[in-house]
C-alpha positions in Angstrom: 34.3 -24.7 82.3 36.6 -24.2 79.5 40.4 -23.8 79.1 43.4 -24.0 77.7 45.8 -25.7 78.3 49.6 -27.6 76.7 51.1 -30.8 77.0 53.3 -32.8 75.5 52.5 -34.8 72.6 53.5 -38.3 73.9 51.0 -37.5 76.4 48.3 -36.7 74.3 48.3 -39.4 72.2 48.3 -42.0 75.5 45.6 -39.9 77.2 43.7 -40.0 73.2 44.2 -43.4 73.4 43.4 -44.7 76.4 40.1 -42.3 76.1 39.0 -44.5 72.9 39.5 -47.9 74.4 37.2 -46.9 77.1 35.2 -45.8 75.1 35.3 -42.5 76.6 34.9 -38.3 75.3 38.5 -36.7 75.3 37.3 -34.1 78.3 35.8 -37.1 80.5 38.8 -39.2 80.2 41.5 -36.2 81.5 38.6 -35.3 84.1 38.4 -38.9 85.0 42.8 -38.5 85.3 43.1 -35.7 87.1 40.0 -36.6 89.7 42.5 -39.7 90.2 46.0 -37.7 90.8 44.5 -35.3 93.1 42.8 -38.0 94.3 46.6 -39.8 95.1 48.5 -36.8 96.2 45.5 -36.2 99.1 46.7 -39.7 100.2 50.7 -39.0 99.7 51.0 -35.5 101.1 52.3 -35.4 104.5 49.5 -33.7 107.3 48.8 -30.3 107.1 49.1 -29.6 111.6 52.5 -29.1 112.6 53.1 -31.5 115.2 52.7 -31.5 118.8 55.5 -29.7 120.5 58.5 -31.8 122.8 57.8 -31.2 126.4 60.9 -31.7 128.3 60.0 -33.3 132.1 62.5 -32.2 134.9 64.7 -29.7 133.4 64.1 -25.4 132.8 63.8 -23.5 129.9 66.1 -24.7 126.7 69.8 -22.3 126.4 70.7 -22.0 123.4 74.1 -23.3 124.0 71.9 -26.0 125.4 70.5 -26.4 121.4 74.0 -25.9 120.2 75.2 -28.5 122.1 72.7 -31.4 121.3 73.0 -30.1 117.8 77.0 -30.5 118.9 76.5 -34.3 120.1 74.5 -35.5 117.4 76.4 -34.4 114.2 79.3 -36.8 115.9 
C-alpha cells in the first residue's frame, strides 16, 4: 500500500543511513522498523481485560458511606 507522511529531517536521515548500512530498500527498512515498534508496544501494553471484581467475605453490600470512609482512611 502506498501512503504519504511527514517525518522530521533528522529521523529520515537516520532511517536512510540504516537502510544503506543494511543494504536494504528504504521502504523495507521503514516497514521493518514499524513492525519492530509495534511488536515492542504489544509487549509493554497493559492487558486489555478488566481485572476480576473483588469479593468480600462476611460483609454485606457496600454503601456509599462505606466507600467514602475507606477512601478517607487511605488518605491518612
